[in-house]
C-alpha positions in Angstrom: -44.0 -37.2 10.0 -44.3 -33.4 7.7 -42.8 -31.1 10.6 -40.5 -28.4 9.6 -37.5 -27.9 11.8 -34.9 -25.7 12.1 -31.4 -26.0 12.6 -28.6 -24.0 14.0 -25.1 -24.5 13.5 -23.3 -23.1 16.0 -18.8 -23.4 15.8 -16.8 -22.7 19.0 -14.3 -20.2 19.5 -12.0 -19.9 16.3 -14.3 -21.9 14.1 -16.8 -21.3 11.5 -19.4 -22.5 9.7 -19.2 -24.1 6.5 -22.3 -26.4 4.7 -24.5 -28.9 5.8 -23.7 -32.6 4.3 -25.7 -36.0 4.6 -29.1 -36.1 4.3 -28.3 -31.7 3.7 -26.4 -29.5 2.0 -25.4 -26.3 1.4 -24.8 -23.6 3.5 -27.4 -22.0 5.0 -27.5 -21.0 8.0 -29.9 -21.4 10.2 -31.9 -24.6 7.7 -35.5 -25.6 7.5 -35.5 -29.1 6.7 -38.9 -31.4 6.6 -39.1 -34.3 8.4 -40.8 -37.1 6.4 -39.1 -40.1 7.3 -35.1 -40.7 9.7 -33.0 -38.4 8.8 -28.3 -37.7 8.6 -27.7 -34.1 8.7 -23.8 -33.2 9.4 -22.4 -29.4 10.2 -19.3 -29.2 8.7 -17.0 -26.6 11.0 -13.3 -25.2 10.0 -11.3 -22.2 10.5 -12.5 -18.7 9.7 -11.6 -17.1 6.3 -9.9 -13.9 6.4 -8.2 -11.6 3.5 -4.6 -11.9 4.1 -2.7 -10.4 6.9 0.7 -8.8 6.0 3.3 -6.1 6.5 5.4 -3.4 4.5 8.8 -4.3 4.0 11.2 -0.4 4.4 11.4 1.2 1.4 15.0 1.6 0.3 17.5 2.2 -3.2 15.8 5.2 -3.8 16.7 7.5 -6.5 14.6 9.9 -8.5 12.8 7.4 -10.3 12.7 4.3 -8.9 12.8 2.4 -5.4 12.9 -1.1 -3.8 10.0 -2.3 -1.1 8.2 -5.6 -0.3 6.3 -6.9 2.2 5.7 -10.4 4.4 2.6 -12.7 4.8 2.3 -13.6 7.7 -1.5 -15.0 7.1 -3.0 -16.4 4.4 -6.8 -16.3 5.7 -7.5 -20.0 5.3 -7.0 -19.4 1.7 -4.6 -19.0 -1.3 -2.7 -16.5 -1.7 -3.3 -16.2 -5.5 -1.2 -12.6 -5.9 0.9 -9.9 -3.8 2.9 -6.9 -4.4 3.5 -3.2 -3.3 1.2 0.1 -4.4 1.6 2.7 -4.3 0.2 7.0 -4.9 0.9 10.2 -4.1 -2.1 9.8 -1.6 -2.7 8.0 1.4 -4.0 5.0 1.5 -3.3 3.1 -1.8 -4.6 0.5 -3.5 -4.4 -2.1 -6.2 -6.1 0.9 -7.8 -3.3 2.6 -8.5 0.3 1.7 -9.2 1.5 -1.6 -8.1 3.7 -4.9 -8.6 3.0 -8.3 -9.2 5.8 -9.8 -7.2 4.2 -14.0 -7.0 1.9 -15.7 -4.7 1.6 -17.7 -1.1 3.1 -16.9 2.2 6.4 -15.0 3.6 8.8 -12.7 2.4 9.1 -10.5 -1.5 10.7 -7.7 -2.7 9.8 -5.2 -5.0 10.6 -2.5 -7.6 9.0 1.0 -7.7 9.8 2.3 -10.8 8.3 5.1 -12.7 8.8 7.4 -10.2 7.8 11.3 -10.7 11.3 12.8 -8.8 11.2 15.4 -5.9 7.8 13.4 -5.1 6.5 12.0 -1.9 4.9 8.5 -2.3 2.6 6.4 0.1 3.7 2.8 -0.2 1.4 -0.8 1.1 2.4 -4.5 1.1 -0.7 -5.7 -0.6 -2.3 -9.9 -0.9 -5.1 -11.1 -2.8 -7.0 -14.5 -2.0 -10.8 -15.8 -2.6 -11.9 -13.8 0.1 -10.1 -10.2 -0.4 -7.3 -7.8 -0.3 -5.7 -7.2 2.2 -3.1 -4.4 3.3 -0.3 -4.0 5.4 1.1 -0.8 7.2 1.4 2.5 5.4 5.0 4.1 4.5 6.0 6.7 3.3 8.6 8.2 1.1 9.7 11.0 -1.0 12.0 10.1 -4.3 14.9 12.2 -5.0 14.7 16.1 -6.3 16.7 16.2 -10.1 19.0 19.1 -9.8 18.1 22.3 -11.1 18.7 23.4 -14.8 20.3 27.0 -14.8 20.4 29.3 -12.3 20.5 33.3 -13.2 20.2 37.4 -11.4 18.5 39.7 -12.6 20.5 42.3 -12.7 24.1 40.1 -13.0 25.5 42.8 -10.8 24.4 44.8 -7.8 25.8 47.5 -5.4 25.8 48.5 -1.9 21.7 49.6 -1.1 20.8 47.4 -4.4 19.4 44.1 -4.3 18.8 41.7 -7.5 16.5 38.5 -7.6 17.6 34.7 -8.4 15.7 32.4 -10.0 16.7 28.6 -11.3 14.7 26.3 -14.0 14.1 22.6 -13.3 14.2 22.7 -9.7 11.8 20.7 -7.5 11.3 21.2 -3.2 12.7 24.0 -1.7 15.5 25.7 -3.1 18.2 26.5 -0.5 20.6 29.4 -1.7 24.3 29.8 -0.2 27.4 32.4 -1.2 29.7 30.9 -2.4 30.4 26.9 -2.9 27.1 25.3 -1.4 27.6 24.7 2.4 28.6 28.1 2.7 26.8 30.7 4.7 23.1 30.3 3.7 21.5 33.2 1.7 18.1 32.2 1.8 15.5 30.1 0.5 13.0 30.6 -1.8 12.3 30.5 -6.1 12.6 33.2 -7.1 14.7 34.6 -4.1 15.4 38.7 -3.7 18.6 39.6 -1.8 20.3 42.6 -1.3 
């Protein structure tokens, strides 16, 4: 009587110690108990708890300011999935600290609408799901929004002669500006904004 006994709960493969019951409580492991009488102590085990596992769906229906994506929560991590959605940013590995959607709860597939995007911009996208343990993220996908058309184009000077040159420029352009002689799809005159041609 009065001696200390140290109890250590060791789970088998794929299991996880959860708590003591009977004449002991809590989840301290190893557990030191003082034997003043006969005691009945039970170690309780269960599946391991993790953040959810999921995949990110392809990005579709891309415009200058919006797109569609989603994900599939394939494993809840043995805890209830309380929220899920898509997060995105202009830098890699976006998190819920960046822009995100909220698209329900639980496991399975879901769809998301990304709005408020900037035309002509590269974005990084990941699906996310949250449970009591933390936040799990899906694979990363990149996509670019559709750029807006240039607002206007100009040449300075507007008339050139053999041996002279002019500078072509556009306003409101996003991304790479490709110049053509004649209608779009004709002979390429060069790339750039502004572009000097002769």
